[in-house]
C-alpha positions as CSV (number, residue, x, y, z in Angstrom):
1,M,6.0,0.8,-26.5
2,I,5.6,4.2,-24.8
3,E,2.0,3.6,-24.0
4,E,2.7,0.2,-22.6
5,D,5.5,1.7,-20.4
6,A,3.0,4.4,-19.2
7,E,0.4,1.8,-18.3
8,R,2.9,-0.3,-16.4
9,L,4.0,2.8,-14.4
10,R,0.4,3.6,-13.7
11,I,-0.1,0.1,-12.4
12,E,3.1,0.3,-10.4
13,F,1.7,3.4,-8.6
14,L,-1.4,1.6,-7.7
15,L,0.5,-1.3,-6.0
16,P,0.4,0.1,-2.4
17,W,-3.3,0.7,-2.6
18,Y,-3.8,-2.7,-4.1
19,A,-1.8,-4.2,-1.2
20,A,-3.9,-2.3,1.3
21,G,-7.1,-3.4,-0.4
22,T,-8.4,0.1,-1.1
23,L,-8.8,0.0,-4.9
24,S,-12.1,-0.2,-6.7
25,R,-12.9,-3.6,-8.3
26,S,-12.0,-2.4,-11.8
27,E,-8.6,-1.1,-10.6
28,S,-7.9,-4.3,-8.7
29,D,-8.7,-6.3,-11.9
30,R,-6.3,-4.1,-13.9
31,V,-3.5,-4.7,-11.2
32,E,-4.1,-8.4,-11.0
33,K,-4.1,-8.8,-14.8
34,A,-0.8,-6.9,-15.0
35,L,0.8,-8.8,-12.1
36,A,-0.1,-12.1,-13.8
37,G,1.8,-11.1,-17.0
38,D,4.8,-9.2,-15.7
39,I,7.4,-10.8,-13.4
40,E,9.2,-7.5,-12.6
41,L,5.9,-5.9,-11.6
42,A,5.2,-9.0,-9.4
43,R,8.6,-8.6,-7.8
44,R,7.9,-4.9,-7.1
45,Y,4.5,-5.9,-5.6
46,A,6.4,-8.3,-3.3
47,L,8.5,-5.4,-2.1
48,V,5.4,-3.3,-1.5
49,L,4.0,-6.1,0.7
50,E,7.2,-6.3,2.7
51,E,7.1,-2.6,3.3
52,L,3.5,-2.7,4.3
53,A,4.2,-5.5,6.8
54,E,7.2,-3.6,8.2
55,T,5.1,-0.5,8.6
56,I,2.4,-2.4,10.5
57,N,4.9,-4.1,12.7
58,L,6.6,-0.7,13.5
59,N,3.3,1.0,14.3
60,E,2.1,-1.9,16.5
61,A,5.5,-1.8,18.4
62,L,4.9,1.8,19.3
63,G,2.0,0.8,21.6
64,E,-0.8,3.0,22.7
65,P,-0.3,6.6,23.9
66,S,-0.4,7.2,27.7
67,A,-3.6,8.4,29.3
68,S,-2.1,11.8,29.8
69,V,-1.4,12.2,26.1
70,A,-5.0,11.3,25.3
71,A,-6.3,13.7,28.0
72,K,-4.2,16.5,26.5
73,L,-5.5,15.8,23.0
74,F,-9.1,15.7,24.0
75,A,-8.6,18.9,26.0
76,A,-7.1,20.6,23.0
77,I,-10.0,19.5,20.8
C-alpha cells in the first residue's frame, strides 16, 4: 500500500507537466494509465487544467510591454 501511495504521489506531481504537454512519451503513458484507473487523480487533473487555463488567461490579459520597457531591457542587455 505504501508503494502504491508513493507512485500515486509521483503521478500527481507530474500532472502540471502532463497538462502542458512537456512529459516524455513514457511518462505520459504512466500518467494516462493512472488517470484511467483513479477517479480522485482525474479530479485533481481537472483542477490542474483549470489552473493552467486561468494562468494563461491572466498572462494574456496583461498585454505586451510598452516599447520603452523593451528598449530599456535591450539597453540593459
